[in-house]
Structure formats: C-alpha cells, structure tokens
C-alpha positions, 0 to 999 in steps of 0.5 A: 367181157362181152356176151355172145350174140344170139343165133339170129344175129350171128354171121358165121364164116367158115375158114378151111385150110388146105395143103395138098388136099384130097380134092374129093374129100375137100369138095365134100367138106366145102359142100357139107358146110356151104349151106350152114354159113354166110361164107367160106374162106378157103386158105391155100397153104400150098401151090395147088389150084383150088379155085375150081373146087372153091367156085363150086360152093362160092368160096373165096380163096386166100392164097399164101403161096407156100406152106406157112403152117396151120397157124398162119393159114388160120390167121390169114383166113380169120383176117379175111373172114373179119373183112367179110363181116364175120361175127364168128369163125368156124375153123375146119381142115381139109379132112373134116366133114361136118354134119348138116346141123353142126353150125346150128348146134354149136351156135345154140350151145354158145348162145345158151352159155352166153350169160354163164361164168366163165364165158365160152371161148369156143364150142366144138363138136364130138369128132368121129374117126372117119376110118373106124367110125369110133367116137372120140371124147372131150377132156377136162382138167382133173386133179392130177392131169386131164380126164376124158369126158365121153358123151352119153347123150346130147349134153354140152360139157365144159372142157379144157381143150377143143381140136382146131377143126370144127371149133366155132369161135366168136370174133370178139373172143379172138380179140381178147385171147389173140391169134393162133401162134404161128411159131408153132407151125402145126402141132399144139396150135389148138392147145396153146390157144385154149390155154391162153383163153383159159388164162384170160377167163374163158372155157371151152364147150364140147357139144355132144350133139354136134358131130364131125367126121375127122380123118387123122393122119394118112393112116391109123394104127391100133395101140394100147386101145387107142387109134393113133395117127401115122405121121411123117417124122417131121410132125413128131419133130414139131410135137416134141419141140412145141411141147417143150416150148409150151411147158415154159409158158406162164399160162401152162398149168402143171396139170396139163404139163404132167398129162402131156409128158405122160402122153408124149412118152406113151406116144414115143413108145408107140411110134417106135414099136409100130412105125417103120423107118424108126431111124428117121423118127428117132432123128426127128424126135431128137431134133425136136427135143434139142430145139425145144430146149432152146429159147422159145419165142414169146406167145402172140398178143391180143389185139389192142 
C-alpha cells in the first residue's frame, strides 16, 4: 500500500453535495473552505440553480439533474475532482461549516500517520452540533460492540468510522477501497465505505483539533441524553433497509452488527416516543425491514 504524500505535495479538492439547500448556509460552507483547498466541486443533486453561489467562490458545478442520492453525488463529485488533478478529496455536505484550519489539521494527521500500520484511509474532524454547540465523539471497536472516544485535547485517535462530511480521503485509497455504494442512496454510506476500508487493511483517524459545525436533520430532539435528529419517514426507511443489507456483507464484523442492532432498537423507540405522525414513521420502518430482508445488491468494487 502506498504512503500518503506530504502536505506540500497535496492537491485537495472539496466535494460538496447539495440538495434543496439553505442558500445562506451553503454560501457559508463554500466561503469557509474556499481558501483551504485547490478547488471546489459543487454537486447539484436537485434542480435548484447553484451557479450564482458557486461563482462567488470559483467552484465548478456538477449537475446531476435529479436527486440520485448522497452516494451518487459523492461519486460524481469525486470523479470530477480526479479530472481536476486531486490527490485528496474533502467530502462536505451543505450543512457543515468547517473551521478555518480544517484542511491543514487533517492533512497534518494523514502525513504524520503515513508510515504507520495499519495506514490511514481517511482523517476526519470532531463535529460540533450547530444548534446546541455540543461536541460529538469518535467511535472505536470494543470488545462487545463500539465504544465512544471523547476528545480531551488536540490528540489524533484511531477510530472505526468517520461521518462523511469533513472526511479527507487520499485518491489512492479510493482506488483500493472503491467508490461509495450508490445502492444505499443516503444512509450508512459512510459506514459501508469504512467497513470496506477496514477489511482492506486501513483505519480511520479522528482529529480532535479539527472542527466542523455540523447540522443534523431539520431539527433535533433530546432523548436519553442524546441529541437525535428529526428526520422524515423516508430516512427511517433507508436506515433500516440499509442496516439489514450491511449485516449480510462479508466485511461487516459482528461487533458492529451487535452495536447497530442495539442502536436501531433505541432509535426506533425514540422516534415512536418523540416524533409526530407515528403512523407514517411506522409504515416507513416496516417497508425498510421488508425490503432489507430481500436480496441485497453486491457492494461496489475497487478500481482495476
């Protein structure tokens, strides 16, 4: 496996996927990252006119014509970034505003870990919930599932997964691990990619000194000590369907499956106790379970 190139050799292209965005927040995302990267690819996963906001920061727009899902949007943006000569891609969504030194911090972590084993697949920031100001945590495989890693300083930690937004990935790693799985559409896209990376001999790096203001869902609700995003029923369909698909993939470890089953049960209880229109959510969950028990599509393959 090749090593990660140094910071002075890196050419980072940001890939920002947008679907019916809040234009004010999208502009803040683009402005905050423009001075940190060599270029920006703004993927239009809908039908809104994004060229004016892209033009303000010199971003190029990749039009998809309709909502093809987060994974397809990321893959289209990554393909465009490759054509722009990217050595690394920084993945962002339309609601995540990076700190001014995000790329510098993430590149530094990848460079410092270049000779380590297992090698890094990606580096990601600690995200802070935009509405509450509460910092999140990283996760690592434990004895009986996953355990939380809370930052105590500016350390870099080895972790099991990173959320998609804020992840800095060397293009050479994408070549070996493969693209995002478009059959998943939106939920578990990051989980699946990191499980494949882990199976290929990589690890993820959580960089406590790198920060990202991240907004989850249209609103949040406090439940059992957690800030849970309020999602539309369709998101709940994809979460359950995709979980059941991933459980049967050969690279999904039992510790993750156990943790995800527990998390889904707790999450379903939270939805039914705190969300309105329980009937719509129950129907979406039932469809997700039904379709998830069907034959899952095969995972994507790495570049030859």
